[in-house]
N, C-alpha and C positions, 0 to 999 in steps of 0.2 A: 439620612441623605441617600438618595438612589439615583440610578441612571434611567433614562427613558429614550427609546429609539423612535424616530420618525423615518420610515423607509419607503422607497418605491420599488423595492426588490424583495420578493418573497423569500428567497434563499437567506438573505441577510436577516430578515425579520425572524424567520424560524430558527436560524443558527444562534442568534443572540438570545432568543427566548429559551433555548436549551441551556444557556449559561445563566439564566435567571434574570435577564434584563427584559422589562416590560416594553411594549412598543405598539405602534399602530402602522398599518399600511395606508399610505396616501397616494392617490393616483395622480394628483396634480397640485397646482399651486394653492388653490382655495382649501383643499383638504389639509395640506401641509401647514398653512397658516392657522387653520382652525386647531389643529393638534398642538402647534406651538403656543397658541394663546392659552390652551388648557395647561400646558406645562408651566407657563409663566404664573398661572394662578395657584399652582400647587407648590407650597413652600418646601415640601419634602424632596422635590426633584432638584438635584445639585448639578447634574450633567445631562444635557440633551445631545444625543447622537443623531445626525442628520446625514442621509446619503448625499453624495456630491451633487447629483442632479437636482434634488429638492432644494438644497442650500442655494444653488445657482438660481433656481426659479424664484426664490424668496430672498435674494441677496440683500435688497434694500431693508427689508424688515429685520433680517438677522443682524445686519450691521448696526441697525438702530438699537437692538436689544443688547448687543455686545458693548456699545458705547454707553448707553444709559443705565445699565444694570450690572451689578457685580455677580449676580446669580440668576439664573443657572449659567454655567459655562456651555457654550455651543460648540460642539466638535463635529467637523466634517469627516465622514468615512467613505472610503472608495467602495464601489460596487464590484464584486468579484468578476474577473474577466475583462475589466476595463482599466486603462491607465489612470493614475491618480494625478490629476493636474494640480491639485491644491496642496501637494507635498511641501513645496517650498514656502507657500503662504502660511501653512500650519507651523512649520518650524520657526518662521519669523514671529508668529503670534506667541508661541511658547517662549522664544528668546526675549521678546519685549515684555511679556507679562511676568515671567518668573526670573529673568536674568540668567537663564540656563543656555548652555551651548549643547545642541543635540547633534 
């Protein structure tokens, strides 16, 4: 099982590549959806990391995947230098999914 990143920020992509996480740069909604479809087709990918902007652009499709499938887990990550609007949403998702308080 492995991670995969779909990013619209080059710094995030290169930084996570240095830590061993593969990924792609997606300039917009269509490229992000194409990358997400490839991730869904690969059974080795357990966690998909998406930057906040791309997840917002693909919100309907991402929510559909999260409801209909147990794998991969899709995690929204902030872009450096921007406020993370999804922090509370992510904590609620973790609490609901795992029963943990963070």
